[in-house]
Structures are given as structure tokens and as C-alpha cells.
C-alpha positions in Angstrom: 63.5 21.2 170.9 64.3 18.3 168.7 67.1 20.4 167.1 68.7 21.0 170.6 68.7 17.2 171.1 70.3 16.3 167.7 73.8 15.1 168.2 74.5 15.7 164.5 73.3 19.3 164.5 75.0 20.1 167.8 78.3 18.7 166.5 78.0 20.7 163.3 77.2 23.8 165.3 80.1 23.2 167.7 82.6 23.0 164.8 81.6 26.5 163.7 81.5 28.0 167.2 84.9 26.5 168.2 86.4 27.7 164.9 85.1 31.3 165.5 86.5 31.1 169.1 89.9 30.1 167.8 89.9 33.0 165.3 88.8 35.7 167.7 90.6 34.6 170.9 94.0 36.1 170.0 92.3 39.4 169.0 90.1 39.8 172.1 90.7 41.0 175.7 87.4 39.4 176.6 85.5 36.8 174.7 82.1 35.3 175.7 81.2 32.1 174.0 78.0 30.4 175.3 78.5 26.8 176.5 75.5 25.6 174.5 73.4 27.0 171.7 69.9 28.5 171.8 67.1 28.2 169.3 66.3 31.0 166.9 63.6 31.1 164.4 63.4 32.6 160.9 60.1 32.8 159.0 60.7 29.3 157.7 63.2 27.4 159.8 64.6 26.9 163.3 68.4 27.3 163.7 70.9 26.7 166.5 72.5 30.0 167.5 75.4 31.0 169.8 75.7 34.8 170.3 79.5 35.4 170.6 80.6 38.7 172.0 84.1 40.1 172.5 86.1 43.2 173.3 89.1 43.7 171.0 92.6 44.2 172.3 93.3 46.7 169.6 90.4 49.1 169.0 91.8 50.0 165.6 90.9 46.6 164.1 88.1 47.3 161.6 84.9 45.3 161.2 86.1 44.6 157.6 89.3 43.0 159.0 87.2 40.9 161.4 85.0 39.8 158.5 88.0 38.9 156.4 89.4 36.7 159.2 86.1 35.0 159.8 85.4 34.2 156.1 84.9 31.5 155.0 83.4 30.0 158.2 83.0 26.2 158.4 79.3 26.9 157.9 80.1 27.8 154.3 82.9 25.4 153.5 83.6 22.9 156.3 86.6 22.3 158.5 89.5 22.2 158.6 89.1 25.2 156.2 92.1 24.7 153.9 91.4 21.0 153.3 87.7 21.7 152.9 88.3 24.4 150.4 90.7 22.1 148.4 88.1 19.3 148.4 85.4 21.7 147.2 87.6 23.0 144.4 88.4 19.5 143.3 84.8 18.1 143.5 82.6 21.1 142.7 84.7 23.6 140.8 83.8 27.2 140.9 80.9 27.8 143.4 80.4 31.3 142.1 78.3 33.3 144.6 77.5 30.4 146.9 77.8 32.2 150.2 80.0 34.7 152.0 80.3 37.7 154.2 77.8 40.5 153.5 77.9 43.8 155.2 79.3 47.3 155.5 82.3 49.1 157.0 82.5 52.9 157.5 85.6 55.0 157.3 86.3 54.6 161.0 86.0 50.8 160.8 82.6 50.3 162.4 80.3 48.0 160.5 77.9 45.1 160.6 78.5 41.8 158.9 76.5 38.5 158.4 77.3 35.2 156.7 75.1 34.5 153.7 74.8 30.8 153.3 72.0 30.6 150.8 72.4 32.8 147.7 71.1 33.3 144.2 72.5 35.0 141.2 69.8 36.8 139.2 70.5 37.6 135.5 70.6 41.3 134.6 67.3 40.9 132.7 65.7 39.3 135.7 64.4 36.3 133.8 66.6 33.6 135.3 68.4 32.8 138.5 70.9 30.3 139.8 70.2 29.4 143.4 72.5 27.6 145.9 71.9 25.8 149.2 73.9 23.2 151.0 74.1 21.1 154.1 76.7 20.5 156.8 78.0 17.0 156.6 79.5 15.5 159.7 80.3 11.9 160.7 76.8 11.4 162.1 75.0 12.7 158.9 72.4 10.6 157.2 72.3 11.2 153.4 68.5 11.2 153.2 68.1 13.6 156.1 70.8 15.9 154.6 69.0 15.9 151.3 65.7 16.8 152.9 67.3 19.6 155.0 69.0 21.0 151.9 65.9 20.8 149.9 64.0 22.7 152.6 66.7 25.4 152.8 66.7 25.8 149.0 62.9 26.0 149.1 63.0 29.1 151.4 65.4 30.8 148.9 63.2 29.8 146.0 60.1 31.1 147.9 61.8 34.5 148.3 62.2 34.5 144.5 58.5 33.7 144.1 59.1 30.1 142.9 57.1 27.1 144.2 59.9 24.6 144.9 57.7 21.6 144.4 56.3 22.8 141.1 59.7 23.8 139.8 61.2 20.3 139.9 60.5 17.7 137.2 59.0 14.5 138.6 61.7 12.5 140.4 64.2 15.3 140.4 65.5 17.3 143.3 66.4 20.9 143.3 69.6 20.4 145.1 73.2 19.7 144.3 74.8 18.5 147.5 78.5 18.6 148.3 80.0 16.4 150.9 83.2 17.6 152.6 84.6 15.2 155.1 87.1 15.8 157.9 
């Protein structure tokens, strides 16, 4: 319930939802965007969620085309998208496989897509991995809270790789590299 009362998290979520609405509205005869988010739980974390549903004007638009229009979302790079991507390139350089659209599309255009926002690259020999996690930075963000949130998110990814996040970090170090993209 604390998440639903967080002005910072609600603002961050609203940026993403409004951006998706703006992208999909011209393509849809009907578009249902909830007025407020709901809570959804994964095995490790609670998240804000807004199930968005629409009916396309043109039934020939493929799921791949929709995924291309919706990537990258502000959840991956920030908003406004072009300025955020420029800032990321300037500050961070190549993000490699940081996040993105993951899914499938069949020959008639049907498919299923999700946004992967925590990723890892595993070397071919399986002996090392490069893991990524980040946080959404808005005007109301607190740096210490963002670091804690990002560390928690990275910890879930490391746990999936069988790594104890607390044991993996040298004393005094964090396992995160945060990027801060401002509006």
C-alpha cells in the first residue's frame, strides 16, 4: 500500500502510462487506460501496474510493429525519449543488453511482447556475467532511496543467477551503476 501512496513512484509510473497512451491512441479505435495503477507482485518485489487494452484501427498491424513503436519505453530510458537517449549515450556510452522488448511474432502478426528492464549477459563459457539494473529518476527522487531500490532490483537478478548479492560486493561497495536522466 505504501507504493500506491508514493508520489514519486506514482509520477514515475504516470510518465510511462501516458507515453504508452500517446503512442497507441492514433493506432486504436478503442483504448482503455486505467485512471490509477494497481499493485502486482513478483516473487521478490511489488510493482505498480496499469493493464492497458486497445482495439487496433488496422488489424494488419503486427505485434512486432507495436513492439517497435513502444520500444524503448520511458521505463527503460526516461522521457522525453530522444533527449533521454542522447543523455544516456553521452553519460553512459553503450548500454549493451541493458533492457528491451522480448517476445515473438508469428507469420500472421500475432505475438506476445514484454519489456525486460533487468538483464544479464552471460559469457559463452558460462563462467561470468554482466548484470544490469537501474532506477527511474524523477524530480521527487531521493538518491539514497534510488540506490536502495536499484540494489534490490539487481539483487533479484543476481539471485536468479545463483549469486548472493551481499556476499558478491566487496565491503563498502555497491553492486549498482546508476544513471540519472533528468527531464
